[in-house]
C-alpha positions as CSV (number, residue, x, y, z in Angstrom):
1,M,5.9,16.9,11.1
2,L,4.5,15.2,8.0
3,H,0.7,14.8,7.6
4,F,-1.4,12.6,5.3
5,D,-3.2,15.2,3.1
6,E,-5.2,13.3,0.6
7,P,-6.3,16.2,-1.7
8,V,-2.7,17.4,-1.9
9,L,-1.5,13.9,-2.6
10,V,-4.1,13.4,-5.4
11,K,-3.0,16.6,-7.0
12,T,0.7,15.6,-6.8
13,I,0.0,12.2,-8.3
14,E,-2.1,13.7,-11.0
15,A,1.1,15.3,-12.4
16,L,2.5,11.8,-13.1
17,E,1.8,9.8,-16.2
18,P,-0.7,7.0,-15.6
19,R,2.0,4.3,-15.6
20,L,3.9,6.1,-12.8
21,R,0.7,6.5,-10.8
22,V,0.3,2.7,-10.9
23,A,3.9,2.3,-9.9
24,F,3.4,4.6,-6.8
25,A,0.3,2.6,-5.8
26,T,2.0,-0.7,-6.3
27,A,4.9,0.4,-4.1
28,C,2.4,1.1,-1.3
29,A,0.9,-2.3,-1.7
30,E,4.4,-3.9,-1.8
31,R,5.2,-2.5,1.6
32,L,2.0,-4.0,2.9
33,R,2.8,-7.5,1.4
34,P,4.1,-8.8,4.8
35,A,1.0,-7.6,6.6
36,Y,-1.2,-9.8,4.3
37,L,1.1,-12.8,4.5
38,R,1.5,-12.6,8.2
39,F,-2.2,-12.7,8.6
40,T,-2.6,-15.7,6.3
41,T,0.1,-17.6,8.3
42,R,-1.5,-16.8,11.6
43,A,-5.1,-17.3,10.7
44,Q,-4.7,-20.1,8.2
45,R,-7.0,-18.4,5.8
46,G,-6.8,-15.8,3.0
47,E,-5.1,-16.3,-0.3
48,P,-1.4,-15.6,0.0
49,V,-0.5,-17.1,-3.4
50,E,-3.2,-15.1,-5.2
51,F,-2.1,-11.9,-3.4
52,E,1.5,-12.3,-4.4
53,A,0.6,-13.3,-7.9
54,N,-1.5,-10.2,-8.4
55,L,1.2,-7.9,-6.9
56,D,4.0,-9.5,-8.9
57,R,1.8,-9.3,-12.1
58,L,1.5,-5.5,-11.6
59,W,5.2,-5.1,-11.3
60,L,5.7,-7.2,-14.5
61,D,3.2,-5.1,-16.3
62,L,5.0,-2.0,-15.2
63,A,8.3,-3.6,-16.5
64,G,6.8,-4.0,-20.0
65,Q,5.0,-7.3,-19.9
66,C,1.6,-5.6,-20.4
67,M,-1.6,-7.0,-19.2
68,T,-4.6,-7.2,-21.5
69,D,-7.8,-5.4,-20.5
70,E,-9.2,-8.9,-19.7
71,E,-6.3,-9.7,-17.4
72,V,-6.7,-6.4,-15.6
73,A,-10.4,-7.0,-15.0
74,T,-9.7,-10.6,-13.8
75,G,-6.9,-9.3,-11.6
76,L,-9.2,-6.7,-10.0
77,D,-11.9,-9.3,-9.4
78,S,-9.3,-11.4,-7.7
79,C,-7.9,-8.6,-5.6
80,M,-11.4,-7.7,-4.3
81,R,-12.2,-11.3,-3.5
82,I,-9.2,-12.0,-1.3
83,I,-9.5,-8.9,1.0
84,P,-10.2,-10.2,4.5
85,H,-13.5,-9.1,6.0
86,P,-13.4,-7.4,9.4
87,D,-16.2,-9.7,10.7
88,D,-14.4,-12.9,9.8
89,V,-13.9,-15.2,12.8
90,P,-11.9,-16.2,14.7
91,W,-10.6,-12.6,14.8
92,F,-6.9,-11.8,14.8
93,E,-5.2,-8.4,15.1
94,E,-3.3,-9.1,11.9
95,Q,-6.7,-9.2,10.1
96,I,-6.9,-5.4,10.2
97,Y,-3.6,-4.9,8.5
98,A,-4.2,-7.6,6.0
99,E,-7.5,-5.9,5.0
100,D,-5.6,-2.7,4.3
101,G,-3.0,-4.7,2.4
102,G,-5.6,-6.4,0.2
103,A,-7.4,-3.1,-0.3
104,A,-4.2,-1.3,-1.3
105,L,-3.5,-4.0,-3.9
106,A,-7.0,-3.6,-5.2
107,Y,-6.6,0.1,-5.5
108,A,-3.3,-0.4,-7.3
109,M,-5.0,-2.7,-9.8
110,S,-7.9,-0.2,-10.1
111,C,-5.4,2.5,-10.9
112,R,-4.0,0.2,-13.6
113,A,-7.5,-0.2,-15.0
114,D,-8.5,3.5,-15.1
115,G,-5.3,5.5,-14.4
116,Q,-7.1,7.6,-11.8
117,S,-4.9,9.4,-9.3
118,Q,-7.5,8.9,-6.6
119,N,-7.0,5.2,-6.6
120,A,-3.3,5.6,-6.1
121,A,-3.9,8.0,-3.2
122,W,-6.3,5.5,-1.7
123,A,-3.6,2.8,-1.8
124,A,-1.3,5.3,0.0
125,R,-4.0,6.0,2.6
126,R,-4.3,2.3,3.4
127,A,-0.6,2.1,4.1
128,Y,-0.9,5.1,6.4
129,E,-4.0,3.8,8.1
130,T,-2.4,0.5,8.8
131,L,0.4,2.1,10.8
132,D,-2.0,4.5,12.5
133,Q,-4.0,1.5,13.8
134,Y,-0.8,-0.4,14.6
135,V,0.7,2.5,16.6
136,G,-2.6,3.0,18.4
137,R,-2.7,-0.6,19.5
138,H,0.9,-1.1,20.4
139,E,1.4,2.3,22.1
140,N,-1.9,1.9,23.9
141,V,-3.2,5.2,22.6
142,D,-6.3,6.5,24.2
143,W,-7.9,8.4,21.3
144,N,-10.2,10.3,23.7
145,V,-7.3,12.0,25.3
146,P,-6.4,15.5,23.8
147,G,-3.3,15.3,21.7
148,A,-3.6,11.5,21.1
149,E,-3.8,11.9,17.3
150,D,-0.8,14.2,17.2
151,F,1.1,11.7,19.4
152,A,0.4,8.8,17.0
153,L,1.1,10.9,13.9
154,A,4.5,11.8,15.3
155,H,5.5,8.2,15.8
156,G,8.5,7.2,13.8
157,L,6.7,4.4,11.9
158,I,4.0,6.8,10.6
159,Q,6.4,9.6,9.8
160,S,8.7,7.1,7.9
161,E,5.8,5.9,5.7
162,L,4.6,9.5,5.0
163,F,8.2,10.4,4.0
164,R,8.4,7.4,1.7
165,Q,5.2,8.3,0.0
166,Q,6.3,11.9,-0.6
167,R,9.7,10.7,-1.7
168,D,8.3,8.2,-4.2
169,V,6.0,10.7,-5.8
170,A,8.8,13.2,-6.1
171,E,11.3,10.8,-7.6
172,L,8.8,9.4,-10.1
173,G,7.9,13.0,-11.1
174,R,11.5,13.9,-12.0
175,A,12.6,10.5,-13.4
176,A,14.5,10.9,-16.7
177,D,14.2,7.1,-17.3
178,P,10.8,5.9,-16.0
179,A,11.6,2.2,-16.6
180,R,14.7,2.4,-14.4
181,A,12.9,4.5,-11.8
182,I,10.1,1.8,-11.6
183,G,12.7,-0.9,-11.2
184,E,14.5,0.9,-8.4
185,L,11.1,1.7,-6.8
186,R,10.2,-2.0,-6.7
187,E,13.5,-3.1,-5.2
188,R,13.3,-0.4,-2.6
189,A,9.7,-1.1,-1.7
190,K,10.6,-4.7,-1.2
191,R,13.4,-3.8,1.2
192,E,11.2,-1.3,3.1
193,A,8.4,-3.9,3.5
194,A,10.7,-5.9,5.8
195,S,10.7,-3.0,8.4
196,F,7.3,-1.6,7.7
197,F,6.2,-2.4,11.3
198,G,9.6,-1.7,12.7
199,A,13.1,-3.1,12.8
200,S,11.9,-6.4,14.2
201,S,9.0,-6.9,11.9
């Protein structure tokens, strides 16, 4: 069974060149795109256009249309501003997942700003934590019961995301053609986003 081990993930990401660290983080945010958009549709608040613009701008940057330092700073400010707050009312369950989606995007942009592996790992953690909360709610997990955490961790949705994260880092690490690897990563992350919460999501 796969586990989310942040220190190990940080160390693994550290072996990647900064551009590939950003690509890993951006893929995590990409898979969370539907979580943010679903919230904005249901709650009629949030900034879906801004979220998508920042995410797409990161991918364009990775494809060679490089952002200036000023654009990165502006993008990071935007990403931070559009994260839903947990205390916003009326409250919707989707708010939890949208907060993680917005935060993952902000961490990806932060990684673009400073190249730090920790920011990329935090983006991955948000993807993992989104599914941990989702499984807990939809499987009615009682976290006070012994074994509850292992039960949730073993769930297919969580195991799939942990596999994707390990796979992405490994593939980026051995990529002979980084530009091609990033393009393939983007397309795959977009496909996987459609089933992030399961086949019917």
